[in-house]
CHARMM-style PDB file with segment names, atoms N, HN, CA, C and O in Angstrom:
ATOM      1  N   MET     1       0.841  -1.178   0.000  1.00  0.00      PROA
ATOM      2  CA  MET     1       0.000   0.000   0.000  1.00  0.00      PROA
ATOM      3  C   MET     1       0.883   1.238   0.000  1.00  0.00      PROA
ATOM      4  O   MET     1       1.793   1.356   0.821  1.00  0.00      PROA
ATOM      5  N   ARG     2       0.623   2.141  -0.901  1.00  0.00      PROA
ATOM      6  HN  ARG     2      -0.116   2.044  -1.568  1.00  0.00      PROA
ATOM      7  CA  ARG     2       1.338   3.401  -0.939  1.00  0.00      PROA
ATOM      8  C   ARG     2       0.333   4.506  -0.687  1.00  0.00      PROA
ATOM      9  O   ARG     2      -0.727   4.565  -1.309  1.00  0.00      PROA
ATOM     10  N   MET     3       0.686   5.365   0.224  1.00  0.00      PROA
ATOM     11  HN  MET     3       1.547   5.317   0.729  1.00  0.00      PROA
ATOM     12  CA  MET     3      -0.202   6.473   0.555  1.00  0.00      PROA
ATOM     13  C   MET     3       0.635   7.744   0.490  1.00  0.00      PROA
ATOM     14  O   MET     3       1.651   7.857   1.175  1.00  0.00      PROA
ATOM     15  N   GLY     4       0.216   8.691  -0.323  1.00  0.00      PROA
ATOM     16  HN  GLY     4      -0.610   8.599  -0.879  1.00  0.00      PROA
ATOM     17  CA  GLY     4       0.954   9.944  -0.428  1.00  0.00      PROA
ATOM     18  C   GLY     4       0.894  10.739   0.855  1.00  0.00      PROA
ATOM     19  O   GLY     4       1.920  11.093   1.435  1.00  0.00      PROA
ATOM     20  N   SER     5      -0.325  11.017   1.291  1.00  0.00      PROA
ATOM     21  HN  SER     5      -1.159  10.729   0.819  1.00  0.00      PROA
ATOM     22  CA  SER     5      -0.491  11.733   2.549  1.00  0.00      PROA
ATOM     23  C   SER     5      -1.923  11.566   3.027  1.00  0.00      PROA
ATOM     24  O   SER     5      -2.835  11.263   2.257  1.00  0.00      PROA
ATOM     25  N   GLU     6      -2.081  11.773   4.309  1.00  0.00      PROA
ATOM     26  HN  GLU     6      -1.340  12.019   4.933  1.00  0.00      PROA
ATOM     27  CA  GLU     6      -3.402  11.701   4.918  1.00  0.00      PROA
ATOM     28  C   GLU     6      -3.409  12.620   6.123  1.00  0.00      PROA
ATOM     29  O   GLU     6      -2.437  12.670   6.877  1.00  0.00      PROA
ATOM     30  N   ILE     7      -4.489  13.341   6.306  1.00  0.00      PROA
ATOM     31  HN  ILE     7      -5.279  13.300   5.694  1.00  0.00      PROA
ATOM     32  CA  ILE     7      -4.643  14.195   7.485  1.00  0.00      PROA
ATOM     33  C   ILE     7      -5.466  13.418   8.500  1.00  0.00      PROA
ATOM     34  O   ILE     7      -6.551  12.919   8.201  1.00  0.00      PROA
ATOM     35  N   ILE     8      -4.919  13.329   9.712  1.00  0.00      PROA
ATOM     36  HN  ILE     8      -4.038  13.735   9.955  1.00  0.00      PROA
ATOM     37  CA  ILE     8      -5.575  12.578  10.780  1.00  0.00      PROA
ATOM     38  C   ILE     8      -5.784  13.513  11.962  1.00  0.00      PROA
ATOM     39  O   ILE     8      -4.849  14.174  12.415  1.00  0.00      PROA
ATOM     40  N   GLU     9      -7.004  13.564  12.452  1.00  0.00      PROA
ATOM     41  HN  GLU     9      -7.763  13.027  12.084  1.00  0.00      PROA
ATOM     42  CA  GLU     9      -7.315  14.346  13.648  1.00  0.00      PROA
ATOM     43  C   GLU     9      -6.988  13.478  14.865  1.00  0.00      PROA
ATOM     44  O   GLU     9      -7.432  12.334  14.959  1.00  0.00      PROA
ATOM     45  N   ILE    10      -6.216  14.029  15.785  1.00  0.00      PROA
ATOM     46  HN  ILE    10      -5.856  14.959  15.709  1.00  0.00      PROA
ATOM     47  CA  ILE    10      -5.857  13.289  16.994  1.00  0.00      PROA
ATOM     48  C   ILE    10      -6.112  14.177  18.211  1.00  0.00      PROA
ATOM     49  O   ILE    10      -6.134  15.402  18.096  1.00  0.00      PROA
ATOM     50  N   PRO    11      -6.303  13.561  19.364  1.00  0.00      PROA
ATOM     51  CA  PRO    11      -6.514  14.363  20.576  1.00  0.00      PROA
ATOM     52  C   PRO    11      -5.234  15.090  20.994  1.00  0.00      PROA
ATOM     53  O   PRO    11      -4.133  14.701  20.604  1.00  0.00      PROA
ATOM     54  N   ASN    12      -5.392  16.139  21.783  1.00  0.00      PROA
ATOM     55  HN  ASN    12      -6.286  16.455  22.100  1.00  0.00      PROA
ATOM     56  CA  ASN    12      -4.236  16.859  22.324  1.00  0.00      PROA
ATOM     57  C   ASN    12      -3.445  15.950  23.250  1.00  0.00      PROA
ATOM     58  O   ASN    12      -3.970  14.980  23.796  1.00  0.00      PROA
ATOM     59  N   ASN    13      -2.182  16.282  23.412  1.00  0.00      PROA
ATOM     60  HN  ASN    13      -1.755  17.070  22.968  1.00  0.00      PROA
ATOM     61  CA  ASN    13      -1.282  15.571  24.324  1.00  0.00      PROA
ATOM     62  C   ASN    13      -1.152  14.090  23.984  1.00  0.00      PROA
ATOM     63  O   ASN    13      -1.174  13.238  24.873  1.00  0.00      PROA
ATOM     64  N   LEU    14      -1.019  13.790  22.707  1.00  0.00      PROA
ATOM     65  HN  LEU    14      -1.001  14.481  21.984  1.00  0.00      PROA
ATOM     66  CA  LEU    14      -0.830  12.420  22.250  1.00  0.00      PROA
ATOM     67  C   LEU    14       0.636  12.238  21.886  1.00  0.00      PROA
ATOM     68  O   LEU    14       1.200  13.052  21.155  1.00  0.00      PROA
ATOM     69  N   SER    15       1.253  11.178  22.388  1.00  0.00      PROA
ATOM     70  HN  SER    15       0.794  10.516  22.981  1.00  0.00      PROA
ATOM     71  CA  SER    15       2.643  10.908  22.041  1.00  0.00      PROA
ATOM     72  C   SER    15       2.686  10.131  20.732  1.00  0.00      PROA
ATOM     73  O   SER    15       1.668   9.604  20.282  1.00  0.00      PROA
ATOM     74  N   PHE    16       3.860  10.060  20.126  1.00  0.00      PROA
ATOM     75  HN  PHE    16       4.687  10.487  20.492  1.00  0.00      PROA
ATOM     76  CA  PHE    16       4.010   9.278  18.904  1.00  0.00      PROA
ATOM     77  C   PHE    16       3.698   7.811  19.194  1.00  0.00      PROA
ATOM     78  O   PHE    16       3.082   7.134  18.370  1.00  0.00      PROA
ATOM     79  N   SER    17       4.110   7.329  20.335  1.00  0.00      PROA
ATOM     80  HN  SER    17       4.610   7.879  21.004  1.00  0.00      PROA
ATOM     81  CA  SER    17       3.808   5.950  20.734  1.00  0.00      PROA
ATOM     82  C   SER    17       2.291   5.722  20.794  1.00  0.00      PROA
ATOM     83  O   SER    17       1.796   4.693  20.336  1.00  0.00      PROA
ATOM     84  N   ASP    18       1.566   6.682  21.359  1.00  0.00      PROA
ATOM     85  HN  ASP    18       1.968   7.518  21.732  1.00  0.00      PROA
ATOM     86  CA  ASP    18       0.098   6.591  21.413  1.00  0.00      PROA
ATOM     87  C   ASP    18      -0.508   6.637  20.009  1.00  0.00      PROA
ATOM     88  O   ASP    18      -1.476   5.933  19.719  1.00  0.00      PROA
ATOM     89  N   LEU    19       0.075   7.476  19.136  1.00  0.00      PROA
ATOM     90  HN  LEU    19       0.861   8.047  19.372  1.00  0.00      PROA
ATOM     91  CA  LEU    19      -0.412   7.575  17.766  1.00  0.00      PROA
ATOM     92  C   LEU    19      -0.284   6.231  17.058  1.00  0.00      PROA
ATOM     93  O   LEU    19      -1.175   5.829  16.309  1.00  0.00      PROA
ATOM     94  N   LYS    20       0.823   5.542  17.295  1.00  0.00      PROA
ATOM     95  HN  LYS    20       1.547   5.868  17.903  1.00  0.00      PROA
ATOM     96  CA  LYS    20       1.005   4.220  16.682  1.00  0.00      PROA
ATOM     97  C   LYS    20      -0.129   3.282  17.086  1.00  0.00      PROA
ATOM     98  O   LYS    20      -0.632   2.527  16.254  1.00  0.00      PROA
ATOM     99  N   THR    21      -0.529   3.322  18.337  1.00  0.00      PROA
ATOM    100  HN  THR    21      -0.120   3.936  19.013  1.00  0.00      PROA
ATOM    101  CA  THR    21      -1.632   2.479  18.811  1.00  0.00      PROA
ATOM    102  C   THR    21      -2.936   2.865  18.123  1.00  0.00      PROA
ATOM    103  O   THR    21      -3.698   1.996  17.699  1.00  0.00      PROA
ATOM    104  N   VAL    22      -3.194   4.158  18.012  1.00  0.00      PROA
ATOM    105  HN  VAL    22      -2.575   4.864  18.357  1.00  0.00      PROA
ATOM    106  CA  VAL    22      -4.404   4.640  17.338  1.00  0.00      PROA
ATOM    107  C   VAL    22      -4.426   4.153  15.892  1.00  0.00      PROA
ATOM    108  O   VAL    22      -5.443   3.642  15.421  1.00  0.00      PROA
ATOM    109  N   LEU    23      -3.316   4.310  15.195  1.00  0.00      PROA
ATOM    110  HN  LEU    23      -2.491   4.725  15.577  1.00  0.00      PROA
ATOM    111  CA  LEU    23      -3.259   3.905  13.787  1.00  0.00      PROA
ATOM    112  C   LEU    23      -3.453   2.399  13.617  1.00  0.00      PROA
ATOM    113  O   LEU    23      -4.145   1.960  12.699  1.00  0.00      PROA
ATOM    114  N   LYS    24      -2.844   1.614  14.498  1.00  0.00      PROA
ATOM    115  HN  LYS    24      -2.282   1.970  15.243  1.00  0.00      PROA
ATOM    116  CA  LYS    24      -3.009   0.158  14.418  1.00  0.00      PROA
ATOM    117  C   LYS    24      -4.470  -0.237  14.623  1.00  0.00      PROA
ATOM    118  O   LYS    24      -4.940  -1.198  14.014  1.00  0.00      PROA
ATOM    119  N   ASN    25      -5.184   0.485  15.463  1.00  0.00      PROA
ATOM    120  HN  ASN    25      -4.803   1.266  15.958  1.00  0.00      PROA
ATOM    121  CA  ASN    25      -6.598   0.194  15.700  1.00  0.00      PROA
ATOM    122  C   ASN    25      -7.483   0.647  14.533  1.00  0.00      PROA
ATOM    123  O   ASN    25      -8.560   0.090  14.324  1.00  0.00      PROA
ATOM    124  N   GLN    26      -7.040   1.646  13.781  1.00  0.00      PROA
ATOM    125  HN  GLN    26      -6.165   2.099  13.951  1.00  0.00      PROA
ATOM    126  CA  GLN    26      -7.823   2.165  12.664  1.00  0.00      PROA
ATOM    127  C   GLN    26      -7.644   1.348  11.388  1.00  0.00      PROA
ATOM    128  O   GLN    26      -8.587   1.187  10.614  1.00  0.00      PROA
ATOM    129  N   ASN    27      -6.431   0.832  11.166  1.00  0.00      PROA
ATOM    130  HN  ASN    27      -5.665   0.962  11.795  1.00  0.00      PROA
ATOM    131  CA  ASN    27      -6.138   0.145   9.915  1.00  0.00      PROA
ATOM    132  C   ASN    27      -5.087  -0.936  10.169  1.00  0.00      PROA
ATOM    133  O   ASN    27      -3.991  -0.644  10.647  1.00  0.00      PROA
ATOM    134  N   SER    28      -5.425  -2.168   9.850  1.00  0.00      PROA
ATOM    135  HN  SER    28      -6.316  -2.404   9.462  1.00  0.00      PROA
ATOM    136  CA  SER    28      -4.537  -3.290  10.151  1.00  0.00      PROA
ATOM    137  C   SER    28      -3.207  -3.232   9.397  1.00  0.00      PROA
ATOM    138  O   SER    28      -2.259  -3.912   9.789  1.00  0.00      PROA
ATOM    139  N   ILE    29      -3.113  -2.441   8.329  1.00  0.00      PROA
ATOM    140  HN  ILE    29      -3.883  -1.889   8.011  1.00  0.00      PROA
ATOM    141  CA  ILE    29      -1.837  -2.320   7.611  1.00  0.00      PROA
ATOM    142  C   ILE    29      -0.756  -1.793   8.547  1.00  0.00      PROA
ATOM    143  O   ILE    29       0.422  -2.110   8.383  1.00  0.00      PROA
ATOM    144  N   PHE    30      -1.160  -0.983   9.534  1.00  0.00      PROA
ATOM    145  HN  PHE    30      -2.117  -0.726   9.667  1.00  0.00      PROA
ATOM    146  CA  PHE    30      -0.176  -0.410  10.450  1.00  0.00      PROA
ATOM    147  C   PHE    30       0.398  -1.451  11.411  1.00  0.00      PROA
ATOM    148  O   PHE    30       1.467  -1.232  11.980  1.00  0.00      PROA
ATOM    149  N   LEU    31      -0.284  -2.567  11.601  1.00  0.00      PROA
ATOM    150  HN  LEU    31      -1.153  -2.745  11.138  1.00  0.00      PROA
ATOM    151  CA  LEU    31       0.283  -3.654  12.403  1.00  0.00      PROA
ATOM    152  C   LEU    31       1.582  -4.117  11.765  1.00  0.00      PROA
ATOM    153  O   LEU    31       2.565  -4.369  12.462  1.00  0.00      PROA
ATOM    154  N   GLU    32       1.593  -4.231  10.434  1.00  0.00      PROA
ATOM    155  HN  GLU    32       0.795  -4.026   9.867  1.00  0.00      PROA
ATOM    156  CA  GLU    32       2.791  -4.651   9.709  1.00  0.00      PROA
ATOM    157  C   GLU    32       3.827  -3.531   9.640  1.00  0.00      PROA
ATOM    158  O   GLU    32       5.024  -3.778   9.789  1.00  0.00      PROA
ATOM    159  N   VAL    33       3.370  -2.313   9.416  1.00  0.00      PROA
ATOM    160  HN  VAL    33       2.397  -2.112   9.295  1.00  0.00      PROA
ATOM    161  CA  VAL    33       4.292  -1.177   9.309  1.00  0.00      PROA
ATOM    162  C   VAL    33       5.108  -1.034  10.589  1.00  0.00      PROA
ATOM    163  O   VAL    33       6.330  -0.893  10.536  1.00  0.00      PROA
ATOM    164  N   PHE    34       4.440  -1.070  11.734  1.00  0.00      PROA
ATOM    165  HN  PHE    34       3.448  -1.185  11.777  1.00  0.00      PROA
ATOM    166  CA  PHE    34       5.140  -0.844  12.989  1.00  0.00      PROA
ATOM    167  C   PHE    34       5.918  -2.067  13.465  1.00  0.00      PROA
ATOM    168  O   PHE    34       6.745  -1.964  14.371  1.00  0.00      PROA
ATOM    169  N   LYS    35       5.659  -3.211  12.864  1.00  0.00      PROA
ATOM    170  HN  LYS    35       4.987  -3.295  12.128  1.00  0.00      PROA
ATOM    171  CA  LYS    35       6.419  -4.417  13.187  1.00  0.00      PROA
ATOM    172  C   LYS    35       7.779  -4.409  12.482  1.00  0.00      PROA
ATOM    173  O   LYS    35       8.729  -5.041  12.945  1.00  0.00      PROA
ATOM    174  N   ASP    36       7.864  -3.690  11.362  1.00  0.00      PROA
ATOM    175  HN  ASP    36       7.093  -3.176  10.986  1.00  0.00      PROA
ATOM    176  CA  ASP    36       9.083  -3.634  10.556  1.00  0.00      PROA
ATOM    177  C   ASP    36      10.073  -2.648  11.169  1.00  0.00      PROA
ATOM    178  O   ASP    36       9.862  -1.437  11.114  1.00  0.00      PROA
ATOM    179  N   GLU    37      11.136  -3.160  11.744  1.00  0.00      PROA
ATOM    180  HN  GLU    37      11.307  -4.144  11.788  1.00  0.00      PROA
ATOM    181  CA  GLU    37      12.105  -2.305  12.447  1.00  0.00      PROA
ATOM    182  C   GLU    37      12.979  -1.488  11.501  1.00  0.00      PROA
ATOM    183  O   GLU    37      13.709  -0.604  11.950  1.00  0.00      PROA
ATOM    184  N   SER    38      12.917  -1.769  10.202  1.00  0.00      PROA
ATOM    185  HN  SER    38      12.325  -2.487   9.838  1.00  0.00      PROA
ATOM    186  CA  SER    38      13.736  -1.007   9.255  1.00  0.00      PROA
ATOM    187  C   SER    38      13.049   0.286   8.804  1.00  0.00      PROA
ATOM    188  O   SER    38      13.684   1.133   8.175  1.00  0.00      PROA
ATOM    189  N   VAL    39      11.758   0.446   9.119  1.00  0.00      PROA
ATOM    190  HN  VAL    39      11.242  -0.242   9.629  1.00  0.00      PROA
ATOM    191  CA  VAL    39      11.040   1.678   8.767  1.00  0.00      PROA
ATOM    192  C   VAL    39      11.487   2.786   9.722  1.00  0.00      PROA
ATOM    193  O   VAL    39      11.548   2.589  10.935  1.00  0.00      PROA
ATOM    194  N   LYS    40      11.795   3.943   9.157  1.00  0.00      PROA
ATOM    195  HN  LYS    40      11.745   4.103   8.171  1.00  0.00      PROA
ATOM    196  CA  LYS    40      12.188   5.108   9.961  1.00  0.00      PROA
ATOM    197  C   LYS    40      11.001   6.069  10.035  1.00  0.00      PROA
ATOM    198  O   LYS    40      10.210   6.163   9.096  1.00  0.00      PROA
ATOM    199  N   TYR    41      10.883   6.773  11.145  1.00  0.00      PROA
ATOM    200  HN  TYR    41      11.525   6.697  11.908  1.00  0.00      PROA
ATOM    201  CA  TYR    41       9.787   7.711  11.378  1.00  0.00      PROA
ATOM    202  C   TYR    41      10.356   9.096  11.606  1.00  0.00      PROA
ATOM    203  O   TYR    41      11.357   9.265  12.303  1.00  0.00      PROA
ATOM    204  N   PHE    42       9.707  10.083  11.012  1.00  0.00      PROA
ATOM    205  HN  PHE    42       8.894   9.946  10.446  1.00  0.00      PROA
ATOM    206  CA  PHE    42      10.167  11.458  11.120  1.00  0.00      PROA
ATOM    207  C   PHE    42       9.029  12.360  11.582  1.00  0.00      PROA
ATOM    208  O   PHE    42       7.879  12.192  11.177  1.00  0.00      PROA
ATOM    209  N   LEU    43       9.369  13.311  12.427  1.00  0.00      PROA
ATOM    210  HN  LEU    43      10.303  13.447  12.756  1.00  0.00      PROA
ATOM    211  CA  LEU    43       8.440  14.331  12.911  1.00  0.00      PROA
ATOM    212  C   LEU    43       8.980  15.669  12.443  1.00  0.00      PROA
ATOM    213  O   LEU    43      10.045  16.108  12.878  1.00  0.00      PROA
ATOM    214  N   ASN    44       8.241  16.312  11.554  1.00  0.00      PROA
ATOM    215  HN  ASN    44       7.376  15.955  11.200  1.00  0.00      PROA
ATOM    216  CA  ASN    44       8.669  17.617  11.024  1.00  0.00      PROA
ATOM    217  C   ASN    44      10.099  17.568  10.494  1.00  0.00      PROA
ATOM    218  O   ASN    44      10.917  18.439  10.791  1.00  0.00      PROA
ATOM    219  N   LEU    45      10.384  16.530   9.699  1.00  0.00      PROA
ATOM    220  HN  LEU    45       9.719  15.822   9.458  1.00  0.00      PROA
ATOM    221  CA  LEU    45      11.651  16.310   9.001  1.00  0.00      PROA
ATOM    222  C   LEU    45      12.812  15.879   9.895  1.00  0.00      PROA
ATOM    223  O   LEU    45      13.943  15.808   9.415  1.00  0.00      PROA
ATOM    224  N   LYS    46      12.578  15.592  11.162  1.00  0.00      PROA
ATOM    225  HN  LYS    46      11.659  15.650  11.552  1.00  0.00      PROA
ATOM    226  CA  LYS    46      13.632  15.103  12.063  1.00  0.00      PROA
ATOM    227  C   LYS    46      13.258  13.700  12.512  1.00  0.00      PROA
ATOM    228  O   LYS    46      12.117  13.443  12.896  1.00  0.00      PROA
ATOM    229  N   GLU    47      14.241  12.786  12.459  1.00  0.00      PROA
ATOM    230  HN  GLU    47      15.168  12.996  12.148  1.00  0.00      PROA
ATOM    231  CA  GLU    47      13.962  11.404  12.827  1.00  0.00      PROA
ATOM    232  C   GLU    47      13.485  11.315  14.273  1.00  0.00      PROA
ATOM    233  O   GLU    47      14.033  11.962  15.165  1.00  0.00      PROA
ATOM    234  N   ILE    48      12.464  10.510  14.481  1.00  0.00      PROA
ATOM    235  HN  ILE    48      12.019   9.984  13.756  1.00  0.00      PROA
ATOM    236  CA  ILE    48      11.935  10.300  15.830  1.00  0.00      PROA
ATOM    237  C   ILE    48      12.812   9.263  16.516  1.00  0.00      PROA
ATOM    238  O   ILE    48      12.836   8.099  16.117  1.00  0.00      PROA
ATOM    239  N   ILE    49      13.518   9.680  17.531  1.00  0.00      PROA
ATOM    240  HN  ILE    49      13.499  10.626  17.856  1.00  0.00      PROA
ATOM    241  CA  ILE    49      14.375   8.798  18.315  1.00  0.00      PROA
ATOM    242  C   ILE    49      13.631   8.335  19.559  1.00  0.00      PROA
ATOM    243  O   ILE    49      13.732   7.174  19.956  1.00  0.00      PROA
ATOM    244  N   ASP    50      12.886   9.242  20.168  1.00  0.00      PROA
ATOM    245  HN  ASP    50      12.803  10.184  19.845  1.00  0.00      PROA
ATOM    246  CA  ASP    50      12.143   8.959  21.398  1.00  0.00      PROA
ATOM    247  C   ASP    50      10.648   8.884  21.076  1.00  0.00      PROA
ATOM    248  O   ASP    50      10.029   9.916  20.820  1.00  0.00      PROA
ATOM    249  N   PRO    51      10.048   7.672  21.081  1.00  0.00      PROA
ATOM    250  CA  PRO    51       8.636   7.540  20.732  1.00  0.00      PROA
ATOM    251  C   PRO    51       7.684   8.197  21.725  1.00  0.00      PROA
ATOM    252  O   PRO    51       6.483   8.272  21.463  1.00  0.00      PROA
ATOM    253  N   SER    52       8.188   8.670  22.848  1.00  0.00      PROA
ATOM    254  HN  SER    52       9.163   8.610  23.061  1.00  0.00      PROA
ATOM    255  CA  SER    52       7.314   9.336  23.813  1.00  0.00      PROA
ATOM    256  C   SER    52       7.169  10.832  23.507  1.00  0.00      PROA
ATOM    257  O   SER    52       6.523  11.558  24.262  1.00  0.00      PROA
ATOM    258  N   VAL    53       7.771  11.294  22.398  1.00  0.00      PROA
ATOM    259  HN  VAL    53       8.296  10.704  21.784  1.00  0.00      PROA
ATOM    260  CA  VAL    53       7.660  12.697  22.006  1.00  0.00      PROA
ATOM    261  C   VAL    53       6.191  13.021  21.752  1.00  0.00      PROA
ATOM    262  O   VAL    53       5.468  12.238  21.135  1.00  0.00      PROA
ATOM    263  N   TYR    54       5.761  14.182  22.234  1.00  0.00      PROA
ATOM    264  HN  TYR    54       6.347  14.817  22.736  1.00  0.00      PROA
ATOM    265  CA  TYR    54       4.359  14.590  22.084  1.00  0.00      PROA
ATOM    266  C   TYR    54       4.152  15.332  20.774  1.00  0.00      PROA
ATOM    267  O   TYR    54       5.014  16.082  20.316  1.00  0.00      PROA
ATOM    268  N   LEU    55       2.997  15.104  20.191  1.00  0.00      PROA
ATOM    269  HN  LEU    55       2.297  14.494  20.563  1.00  0.00      PROA
ATOM    270  CA  LEU    55       2.626  15.728  18.927  1.00  0.00      PROA
ATOM    271  C   LEU    55       1.750  16.937  19.201  1.00  0.00      PROA
ATOM    272  O   LEU    55       1.037  16.997  20.203  1.00  0.00      PROA
ATOM    273  N   LYS    56       1.819  17.901  18.287  1.00  0.00      PROA
ATOM    274  HN  LYS    56       2.398  17.852  17.473  1.00  0.00      PROA
ATOM    275  CA  LYS    56       0.971  19.091  18.427  1.00  0.00      PROA
ATOM    276  C   LYS    56       0.329  19.417  17.087  1.00  0.00      PROA
ATOM    277  O   LYS    56       0.726  18.881  16.053  1.00  0.00      PROA
ATOM    278  N   ASP    57      -0.646  20.281  17.110  1.00  0.00      PROA
ATOM    279  HN  ASP    57      -0.968  20.717  17.951  1.00  0.00      PROA
ATOM    280  CA  ASP    57      -1.385  20.665  15.919  1.00  0.00      PROA
ATOM    281  C   ASP    57      -0.426  21.122  14.827  1.00  0.00      PROA
ATOM    282  O   ASP    57       0.450  21.955  15.064  1.00  0.00      PROA
ATOM    283  N   GLY    58      -0.597  20.576  13.640  1.00  0.00      PROA
ATOM    284  HN  GLY    58      -1.309  19.900  13.448  1.00  0.00      PROA
ATOM    285  CA  GLY    58       0.223  20.973  12.499  1.00  0.00      PROA
ATOM    286  C   GLY    58       1.467  20.133  12.297  1.00  0.00      PROA
ATOM    287  O   GLY    58       2.158  20.303  11.293  1.00  0.00      PROA
ATOM    288  N   ASP    59       1.774  19.231  13.220  1.00  0.00      PROA
ATOM    289  HN  ASP    59       1.212  19.093  14.036  1.00  0.00      PROA
ATOM    290  CA  ASP    59       2.939  18.374  13.054  1.00  0.00      PROA
ATOM    291  C   ASP    59       2.767  17.458  11.848  1.00  0.00      PROA
ATOM    292  O   ASP    59       1.652  17.067  11.504  1.00  0.00      PROA
ATOM    293  N   GLU    60       3.877  17.126  11.216  1.00  0.00      PROA
ATOM    294  HN  GLU    60       4.783  17.444  11.495  1.00  0.00      PROA
ATOM    295  CA  GLU    60       3.861  16.222  10.086  1.00  0.00      PROA
ATOM    296  C   GLU    60       4.717  15.001  10.416  1.00  0.00      PROA
ATOM    297  O   GLU    60       5.880  15.123  10.800  1.00  0.00      PROA
ATOM    298  N   ILE    61       4.115  13.821  10.259  1.00  0.00      PROA
ATOM    299  HN  ILE    61       3.170  13.722   9.947  1.00  0.00      PROA
ATOM    300  CA  ILE    61       4.805  12.564  10.513  1.00  0.00      PROA
ATOM    301  C   ILE    61       5.064  11.893   9.164  1.00  0.00      PROA
ATOM    302  O   ILE    61       4.175  11.839   8.314  1.00  0.00      PROA
ATOM    303  N   ALA    62       6.270  11.386   8.971  1.00  0.00      PROA
ATOM    304  HN  ALA    62       6.992  11.429   9.661  1.00  0.00      PROA
ATOM    305  CA  ALA    62       6.609  10.659   7.747  1.00  0.00      PROA
ATOM    306  C   ALA    62       7.120   9.272   8.127  1.00  0.00      PROA
ATOM    307  O   ALA    62       7.871   9.113   9.089  1.00  0.00      PROA
ATOM    308  N   PHE    63       6.699   8.275   7.353  1.00  0.00      PROA
ATOM    309  HN  PHE    63       6.090   8.405   6.572  1.00  0.00      PROA
ATOM    310  CA  PHE    63       7.168   6.900   7.511  1.00  0.00      PROA
ATOM    311  C   PHE    63       8.011   6.590   6.286  1.00  0.00      PROA
ATOM    312  O   PHE    63       7.520   6.667   5.159  1.00  0.00      PROA
ATOM    313  N   LEU    64       9.268   6.241   6.491  1.00  0.00      PROA
ATOM    314  HN  LEU    64       9.667   6.179   7.406  1.00  0.00      PROA
ATOM    315  CA  LEU    64      10.135   5.963   5.359  1.00  0.00      PROA
ATOM    316  C   LEU    64      10.629   4.526   5.412  1.00  0.00      PROA
ATOM    317  O   LEU    64      11.371   4.149   6.318  1.00  0.00      PROA
ATOM    318  N   PRO    65      10.213   3.726   4.435  1.00  0.00      PROA
ATOM    319  CA  PRO    65      10.678   2.346   4.377  1.00  0.00      PROA
ATOM    320  C   PRO    65      12.138   2.320   3.918  1.00  0.00      PROA
ATOM    321  O   PRO    65      12.643   3.311   3.391  1.00  0.00      PROA
ATOM    322  N   PRO    66      12.813   1.189   4.120  1.00  0.00      PROA
ATOM    323  CA  PRO    66      14.203   1.096   3.676  1.00  0.00      PROA
ATOM    324  C   PRO    66      14.285   1.239   2.160  1.00  0.00      PROA
ATOM    325  O   PRO    66      13.370   0.852   1.433  1.00  0.00      PROA
ATOM    326  N   VAL    67      15.376   1.790   1.712  1.00  0.00      PROA
ATOM    327  HN  VAL    67      16.119   2.104   2.303  1.00  0.00      PROA
ATOM    328  CA  VAL    67      15.603   1.985   0.282  1.00  0.00      PROA
ATOM    329  C   VAL    67      16.449   0.825  -0.224  1.00  0.00      PROA
ATOM    330  O   VAL    67      17.451   0.459   0.389  1.00  0.00      PROA
ATOM    331  N   THR    68      16.037   0.256  -1.342  1.00  0.00      PROA
ATOM    332  HN  THR    68      15.222   0.553  -1.840  1.00  0.00      PROA
ATOM    333  CA  THR    68      16.835  -0.809  -1.940  1.00  0.00      PROA
ATOM    334  C   THR    68      17.405  -0.307  -3.254  1.00  0.00      PROA
ATOM    335  O   THR    68      16.796   0.513  -3.941  1.00  0.00      PROA
ATOM    336  N   GLY    69      18.545  -0.795  -3.581  1.00  0.00      PROA
ATOM    337  HN  GLY    69      19.039  -1.461  -3.023  1.00  0.00      PROA
ATOM    338  CA  GLY    69      19.181  -0.374  -4.826  1.00  0.00      PROA
ATOM    339  C   GLY    69      19.448  -1.566  -5.721  1.00  0.00      PROA
ATOM    340  O   GLY    69      19.231  -2.716  -5.337  1.00  0.00      PROA
ATOM    341  N   GLY    70      19.904  -1.283  -6.874  1.00  0.00      PROA
ATOM    342  HN  GLY    70      20.080  -0.350  -7.185  1.00  0.00      PROA
ATOM    343  CA  GLY    70      20.186  -2.383  -7.768  1.00  0.00      PROA
ATOM    344  C   GLY    70      20.921  -1.967  -8.985  1.00  0.00      PROA
ATOM    345  OT1 GLY    70      21.228  -2.802  -9.836  1.00  0.00      PROA
TER     346      GLY     70
END
């Protein structure tokens, strides 16, 4: 599944870790996405190192799968 972008309304004071739980409950594809340890996550163009980081209105989250070459 490829998704360009999606706007998701979330409650205030939600951490990235909490967002992952919300997404997994909304769409089963996220069960696989978050199971893959090679996927990198970015918050406003900076890699998310601490999943307890809190999100705020207007934040942008990006999921980047590993790049393969050939």
